[in-house]
N, C-alpha and C positions, 0 to 999 in steps of 0.2 A: 514849580508846577509846569506841566506840559500845556499844549494848546487847548486841551479839554478841561483844564483846571485840576487835573489829578496830581496830588502830591506823591511823595515816595511811598506812603502807606497805601494809597489807592493802587499804585502800580504793583506793589507786592501782593495785594489782594487779587489783582487781575492775573498775575503769573503764579498764584497759589504757592507762596513762600512764607509759611507761618513762622519758621525759626528766624529768618532774617527780619521779619516783622517785629518780633519780640526784641531783637538786638537793636534795631533802629529806634524803636520806642524808648528803650532803656537809655540809649545814647542821647536822645533828644531831652529826656528828663535830666540827665546829668549836665547837659549844656545849660538848661534853664536853671538848674540848681546853682551852678557856678555864677551865672549872671545875677542871681538873686541872693548871693552870699549864703547859700544854704547847702549843706551836704546831705540833708535828709531828703530822701526821694519823695516822701509823702508831703513834706512841707513845701518842696519845690512845686509839686503839682498844685497845691492849694494856692501858693503865691502866684502861679501863672494864671490860674482861673479867676482868682478873686481880687488880688491887689492890682496887678498890671493889666488885667482884662485881655490877656493874650489867649486866643483860642487854642486849645490843645491840638496837636497835629492830628490826632485820631477823631476829632470832632469837626474838622474843617470840611466844607462842602466843595465838590467840583462844580463845573458849570451846569451839570444836570441836577444839582441839588442832592447828591449822594455823599454820605460819609463812607469811610472804608467798610463799615459794618453793613450799611444799607446797600452799598454797591455789591457786596457778596450776596445779599439777598436778591438783588435785581438779576445778577448773573446766574443765580441758582447753584452756587458753589456750596455743596453740603459740608465738606470738610473745613473749608475756610470759614464759613459762617459759624459752625459749631466751635471752632477754635476762638474766634473773636468774641463769641457770646460767653464762653467759659472763662476767658482770661480777664473779663471785667467783673466777675463775681466777687463778693465779699463774704467771708465766713463770719457769722456773728458768734456762734458757739458750736462746740462739738463735744460729743460724749460717746466714746467708743466709735462704732461705725456710723453713728447718726450725727448729722451736722445741720445747723440752720443757716441757710445761705441767702444772701440778698443779691438780686440781679437788677442793675440800673435799667430803667425804662426810658431814658432820655432819647435813645435812638431806636428802640424796639417798638414802643407803643407810645406815640406822641399824643398829647392832649388835643382833642378836636375843638377847633374854634368855630364859632358861628359864621364869622366873616370868611367869604370865599377868597382865597389868595392862591393864584396859580404858582407863585414862586416859593411858597412855604415848603419846608422839607417834609418828607413822608416817612413814617415809621417802617421798620423792617417787616413787621407783621402785616401791615396793610399792603406792602409791596408783594409779599409772598402770596397773599390772597388774590390780589389783582392779576398776578401773572400765573396763578394756579400751579405753584411749585409744590406738588404734593409730597415730595421727599422732604422738603424743608419744614412743612407744617407738622411733620411727625416728630420733630425735635421735642424731647420731653419737656423742656422749659416753655416752649410755645404752646404745647398741649395744656400745661398747667395754667398758663396765662388765659387761654380761651376758656378753660374750665372755671376759673375764678370769675371771669366776666359772666359766664352762663349762670353760675350759681348765685351771684350777687344781684343781678338785675335782669339779664336777658331771658332767663327761663320764666320769671314771673310775668314780664311784659309779653312774652311770646304766647303763653297759654291764655292770657287775658285777651289778646287779639284773636287767637284761635277761636275762643268761645264766642266773641262778638261776631266774627265773620260767619261762623257756623249758624248762629242764631239768625243773622241777617239772611243767609241763603235759605234756611228753612222757612222763614217768613215769606221770602220771595217765591219759593216753591208752593207754599200754601195759597198765596194770592193768585198764582198762575192757575192752579187747579180749580180754585173757586171761580175764577174768571171764565174758564172753559166749561164750567158746569152751570152756566146761567140758563135761564129759561129760553126756549127756542124763539119766543117772540122778541126777546131783547136782541138775540143774534140777528134776526131778520131786520131789526131796526137799524143795525149798523152795516148791513150788506150794501155794497156799492160805495162805501165811504173809503176814499183813497188813503187818508191818514190812518184809519184803523187797520188797513192791510199793512201799511208800513210799520205800525206799532207791533204787530205780531212778528214781523221779521226782526225788528230790533230786540224784542223780548227773547226770541230764540237765540240770537247772537249773544245777548247779555247772559243768558243761562249758561251757555258754553264757557264764556270768559269767566263768569263768577265761580263756577265749580272748578274750572281749571286753575284758578288762583289758590284753591285748597292744596294744590301740589306743593306750594311754597311751605306750608306747614308740615306736610308729609316728609319733606327733605330733612327735617331736623332729627329724625329718628334713625337709629342705626339699622333697623330692620327694613325700612322702606326707602331711605334716602338714596342708596346706590341704584335702585330700580328706576327712580325718577330721572336720575342722571342718565341711565341707560336708555330710557325712552327718548330723552332729549337728544342724545348722541345719534340714535337711530333715525329720528325724524329729520334732523338738520344735516346729517352727513350721508347715511346710507340711502334713505328714501329719497332725499333730494337729488343725489347723483343718479339714482335709478330713474327717476322721472325725467331728468334732463335727457338721458339717453333714450328712454322709452318714447319721449315726445317726438324724436326724429323718426322712429319707426312708425309711430301712430299716424303722423301727418302723411308720411310717404305711402303707406298702405291704404289709408283712407282716401287719398287722392286717386290711387289706382283703382280701388273698388268703386269710387264715384264715377270714374270714366266707364268702367265695365258695366255698371248697373244702369247707365243712361239716365241718371237722376238729373233733375233740373234745379237750378238755383242754389242759394246758400243753404236752404233747409235740407236739400238733398245731400250736400256735403256734410252737414251736421249729422244726418242719419247714418252716413258711412262711418263717421267718427264714432258714433254710438255703437254701431255693430262691431267695429274693430275693438273698441274697449271691452264690450261684452265677450268678444272672442277670446281676449286675454284671460278672462275669468272662466272660460269654458262654456259660456252660455251663448252659442251662436246658432243661427238658423241656417242649416245646410241647404234647404230648399231655395233660399234667397240667392245662393251662389250658383246653383245648378240650373235655375230657370232663366238665366241670362243668355244672350246670343253668343257669349264667349265663356261658356260654362267650363271648358277644360282649362282655360287660362285662369279663371276665377278659382277653381278648385286647387290648382297648382300654387297660386299665390296664397290661398288660405292655408295650405299645408306648410309652405315656407314661413308664413306668419306665426303659425302655431309652434313650429320648431324654434324659431328665433326668439319670439317673445315669451310664449307660455312655458317652454321648456328651459331655454337658455337664460333669459333675463330674470325670470322669477326665481330660478334656482340660484342665480348669481346674487340676487337680493337676499335670499335666505342665508347664503354663505357669508355675505358681508355682515348681516345681523348677528350671525353666530360668532364671528371674530370680535365684533363690538361687545357682545355679551361676555366673552371670555376675558377681554381686556379690562372691562369695568369690574367684573366680579373678582378678578385677581387682585385689584387694588381697592376693594370695597371699603376697607377700614380707612385708608388714606382719603378716599373721596368723601366719606362721611365726615371726617374731621375738617376737610376743606370746606364743605358745604355748610357745616355748622358754624365755622368761623365767618363765612359770608353772612349768615343770618345774624350773628352777633354784631357784625359791623353795620349791617342795615338797621338794626334796632338802635345801636349806639349813635349813629349819625342823625337819627330823628329825635334824640334826647337833647334837651337844653343843657346849658352849662350848669345851671342850678341843680337839675336832676342828677347829673353825673357826680356832682360833688357832695351829694347826700351821704351821710355815714353808712346808711344801709346799702348804698350802691358802690362804695369804694372797694376796689379789689387790690389796691396797692398799699404799701407802707410808706409813710412820709417821714423822712429823716433829714433834718437840716434843710428843709425846703426841696429836697430831691425825692422823686418817686422811685420806689423799689418794689420788685416782686419777691415776696418772701416765701421760700419753699424749704421743706425738710428733705434732705438727701440721705440715702442709706447706701453705704458702701457694701455691695453684695460680695465683693471679693474678700472682705474681712471675715464675713460669715463663712464663706467657703474655706478660707484659710484656717479658721478656728475649727471647723468641722473636720478638716483634713488632719490637723494636729491631734484632735481627739481620737480620730480613727487610728492614727499611727500609734498613739499611746495605748489604745485598747489592743491593737495587734501585738505590741511589745509585751503587754501583760499576759496575753493569751499564749504567746510563744514561751515566756518564762514559766508559765503554769504547766505547759506541755513538757518542758524540760524537766521540771521537778517530778512530774508524773512518771516520765521514762526512767529517771534515776531511781525512784522508789520501786518501780517494777523490777528493774535489774537487781536491786538490793534484795528484794524478796526472793527472786529466783536463785541468787547465790546462797541464801540461807536455806 
C-alpha cells in the first residue's frame, strides 16, 4: 500500500485500468488458493473470508475509508464504477434473454447504524448522493435500488408526512385568519403591547418558513422536482452574485446622490438608498433630481445609473437565469433521480433499526447472511438478434418466392 493506504486495486481504479484489475484480482485468488491448498477459485475466496479471516483485497479500506468500488464512486468514474459493480454480480438463473441477477450490497448500500461513528465506511450510493454525481446515479442498478427503497417504505412514510405537514399548515393558516378577524375591541386591547407586536413578526416569518418546507415534498415528483432545484440554483448562485455586484453600485450612487441632494443624517442616506433602489425598478422621481443645486450632475449620474444597473445588470441577471434554466432542464431526469435518492436517504436515516428490518420494509434478499439486490435483467441484444434472423429468413423466403414466380412467368411465355 502507498502512503494513503491504497493497495494495487485502489491504484488501478484511480488510473482507470479495468482489464488489469481483473487480472490482479484473479492472480490474488490463485495465490490464496495455493496457500489454502485449494485449486477451486470459489473455495479459495470462501477460505479467505471465513476460515482465516483474511480481508479480500477488493474489500480493504484505504486511509480515507474507501474500498476500490467506493473510491470509484467518490471520484465519479462512470466506466470504472460500472465495471466494478457488474463484475460482482451473481446470476441465479437464466432463461433465454431473461436472467435473475444478485448484486451484493456490502459496499453499495451499507446498513445504517444508530451510533454515530466518523470512522465507519460509507456505501457507494451514499457517496454518490453526497457528492451529487448525477451521471453515476443514472446507473440502472442504482435506480433499481432507489426504486425498491421507495416502493418498500419511503413512499408510504413520505406521503404520510406530507399529509401531516399539509394539515398542520392549513390549521396554522386557519388560526392566523381567525386571529386577524377578531373584534376591533380585542385588537385595541392589545395595542401598545410590545410582545404582541413581536408575535406578529414571528408568525409572519413562521408562515414563510412553514410553507417553504412544502418544497421538500414537491421535489419528490418528476414534474416539479427540477423546478425546485432550478429556483434554488438561481437564488443561491445567480441572484446572490447579482446582488453582490449590485451592492457596490447601489452604495456608490446612493452616496453620490446623498451629497448632491444635501440630505442630512443617516436617514437622508437611507432615503438616497431607497430612491436608488426604486430607480433600478424604473420607479424614480425625476423632479427630485432636477430640483437640486447640481441638477445637471444629478441627471447625468441618473442616466449612467440607469444604463449600468437597469439595462446592463438586470439583463445580465436574466441571461444568467436563462443559462441556469437550460442547464437544469437539460438534466431534469438525472436531477429528479438524485433528489429522490436524497429524500429516500433522509427518510431512512430517521428510521430505527427495528423499522428497517421489518419484512414489509426489506428491499434486499438475504442469502447466507449477506444482503443482495435481486433484479431481473433482459438482454435486448438477444431480442434484436432474433428479430434480425427472422427478418433475414423472411427476406430469403420472399426472394425464393419471387424466383419461382419469374420462372413460372417465363414458362408461360414460352408456351
